[in-house]
Each structure stands twice: as structure tokens, then as C-alpha cells.
C-alpha positions in Angstrom: 95.5 127.7 69.3 92.7 126.5 67.6 89.1 127.3 67.8 85.9 126.2 66.2 83.9 128.4 64.3 80.1 129.0 63.6 80.8 127.1 60.3 81.9 124.0 61.9 85.6 124.6 60.6 88.5 124.6 63.1 90.6 127.7 63.2 94.0 128.4 64.6 94.8 131.7 66.5 98.0 133.0 67.0 99.4 133.9 70.0 99.1 137.5 70.9 96.7 137.9 68.0 94.9 141.0 67.6 91.1 140.3 67.7 90.1 144.0 68.5 86.6 144.3 66.9 86.4 140.5 66.1 83.3 138.6 65.3 83.3 135.7 67.6 79.5 135.3 67.4 78.7 131.7 68.8 82.6 130.6 68.4 83.5 127.7 70.4 86.6 129.1 72.6 86.6 126.0 75.1 90.0 125.1 76.2 91.7 128.6 74.2 94.2 130.2 75.7 93.6 134.2 74.8 95.6 135.5 77.5 97.7 137.7 75.1 95.1 138.1 72.7 93.8 142.1 72.1 90.0 141.2 72.4 89.1 145.3 72.7 85.5 145.5 71.4 85.4 141.8 70.1 82.0 140.6 69.8 81.5 137.5 72.0 77.8 137.3 72.0 76.9 133.6 72.2 80.2 132.5 72.0 81.0 129.3 74.6 83.9 128.6 76.7 84.6 126.5 79.6 87.0 126.5 82.6 90.0 126.1 80.9 89.5 129.3 78.8 91.9 131.8 79.7 91.0 135.5 78.8 93.6 138.3 79.2 94.2 139.8 82.5 91.0 142.4 83.5 89.1 141.0 80.5 85.5 141.6 81.4 83.9 138.4 80.4 80.2 138.4 79.4 77.9 137.2 81.8 75.1 136.2 79.3 76.8 134.0 77.2 78.3 131.9 79.9 75.3 130.7 81.1 73.4 129.3 77.7 73.1 125.9 77.5 74.8 124.6 74.1 74.9 121.1 74.9 71.3 120.6 73.5 72.3 122.2 70.0 69.9 125.4 70.9 71.8 128.3 69.9 68.9 130.6 71.2 68.0 131.7 67.5 
């Protein structure tokens, strides 16, 4: 799966990736299939995703990030 980093570069995340404690701050996870990834203690602050993003079963999606408006380029900094 491909995700876009805060540096604008595209990165590939392998299925069943261990993203435990990963820094995913402001990452674009739109359409990402993370169902088999380990997201334990991952930092999703400011990350953006959409309805096509699949999180692991039982993963508690942070509410705050989901409601931010990223369309205008205002990253809340």
C-alpha cells in the first residue's frame, strides 16, 4: 500500500507491517489498507484518512484527527 509522508514523498507499507510506535503525524492514509498492520502506540496526530481507509479490527481510531479540515492546506500549525 502507498501512503504520502509529510515530506510529500510516497512510501510503500508492506502488508502486516509492524508500525508499532511509528510516527505517522500528518500522514495521508487515504485509502490505505492497514487491516493487518500493528499500529500499537503509533502516533496518528494530525493524520488524515477517508472512508476507504481500513484500520485493524478493534483499533480505536482517534476522533480529533478525523475532524480536521485538510482541504485548505491548514495543518493547524
